[in-house]
TORNUNU-76428 format. One line per field, with one value per residue (C-alpha): x, y, z. Coordinates in Angstrom, 2 decimals. Layout:
! TORNUNU-76428
u (X, ...)
v (Y, ...)
w (Z, ...)
***
This chain:
! TORNUNU-76428
u (-5.21, -1.66, 0.96, -0.11, -3.53, -4.44, -7.22, -10.54, -12.19, -15.14, -16.02, -19.29, -19.48, -18.95, -18.09, -21.24, -23.66, -23.84, -20.26, -18.42, -15.26, -13.90, -13.41, -10.55, -10.66, -9.37, -7.43, -8.27, -5.77, -4.08, -5.26, -1.72, 1.21, -0.26, 2.09, 2.09, -0.92, -3.13, -2.44, -5.33, -3.01, -3.65, -2.07, -2.81, -1.18, -0.74, 0.75, 2.85, 5.08, 4.39, 5.86, 4.61, 4.47, 2.66, 0.95, 1.24, -0.72, -1.82, 0.56, 0.54, 3.80, 6.26, 8.73, 12.02, 10.24, 8.57, 12.13, 13.54, 10.90, 11.31, 15.02, 15.07, 11.93, 13.93, 17.00, 15.75, 13.33, 15.89, 14.17, 13.39, 10.37, 9.37, 7.46, 4.63, 1.95, 1.87, 1.51, 5.11, 5.56, 7.57, 8.98, 7.38, 4.75, 5.59, 2.51, 3.31, 6.97, 5.68, 3.70, 5.35, 8.27, 5.45, 3.34, 7.08, 7.32, 3.70, 2.05, -1.71, -3.66, -7.65, -9.14, -8.68, -6.18)
v (-25.77, -24.49, -22.69, -19.33, -18.63, -17.38, -18.52, -15.54, -16.86, -14.76, -16.04, -14.85, -11.76, -8.13, -5.53, -3.35, -5.70, -4.55, -5.28, -3.10, -2.58, -3.47, -0.40, -0.45, 0.71, 4.37, 4.73, 7.16, 10.30, 10.34, 14.32, 15.36, 15.41, 16.60, 17.36, 14.90, 16.26, 15.48, 12.21, 9.22, 6.15, 3.08, -0.72, -3.90, -7.06, -9.83, -13.38, -13.85, -17.16, -17.85, -14.76, -11.45, -8.57, -5.21, -2.60, 0.76, 3.78, 4.86, 7.58, 11.14, 12.10, 11.89, 9.82, 10.83, 11.99, 8.56, 6.50, 8.87, 8.23, 4.54, 4.55, 6.21, 3.51, 0.70, 1.54, 2.13, -1.16, -2.88, -5.02, -5.13, -3.83, -1.79, 1.65, -0.03, 2.09, 4.43, 1.68, 0.82, -2.46, -3.57, -7.10, -8.71, -7.73, -4.36, -2.47, -1.44, -0.46, 1.84, 3.87, 5.75, 6.26, 7.61, 9.47, 11.43, 12.24, 14.31, 11.45, 10.94, 7.44, 6.48, 5.92, 2.39, 1.49)
w (-48.04, -50.11, -48.41, -49.59, -48.51, -45.48, -43.48, -42.49, -39.79, -38.34, -34.87, -34.31, -31.99, -33.52, -30.92, -32.01, -31.03, -27.47, -26.01, -24.40, -23.28, -20.24, -18.14, -15.58, -11.72, -10.86, -7.99, -5.77, -5.75, -2.55, -0.63, -0.90, 1.66, 5.41, 8.55, 10.78, 13.22, 11.01, 10.82, 12.17, 11.63, 12.70, 13.23, 11.22, 12.12, 8.75, 9.05, 5.98, 5.41, 9.45, 10.54, 11.89, 10.35, 11.92, 9.62, 10.08, 8.02, 6.34, 5.54, 3.43, 2.94, 0.44, -0.60, 0.88, 4.07, 4.75, 3.92, 6.63, 8.90, 8.38, 8.62, 11.81, 13.53, 11.93, 13.88, 16.88, 16.58, 15.71, 13.22, 9.12, 7.19, 4.38, 3.30, 0.24, -0.86, 1.90, 4.95, 7.02, 7.18, 10.59, 10.47, 14.19, 16.50, 17.93, 18.37, 21.98, 21.33, 17.59, 19.49, 20.98, 18.24, 16.68, 18.59, 19.76, 16.41, 16.67, 14.63, 16.39, 16.20, 15.99, 18.62, 20.39, 18.36)
***
């Protein structure tokens, strides 16, 4: 094979031979911004790197309102946290302390949560 020639390889599969493209999953569209009394929140607990993280959600708030609420809650609880994908994450096991603060803000919880 000389330097100037290009190889023309044929693998054998053709797109038109019954193969189809992989379809990507579509993410569900958010229902929009809801007032606090229309929310049905629940708690979830996860372990990350050996530490407990409390998740609360799912919030349907705009980004600025959610960030303000998160900042206020973190200050009252004295812990760290983040707002990701509609859920607020708090460092530590804070379910008992967090519930009254969110109820005071006007949020509702699912039964038995």
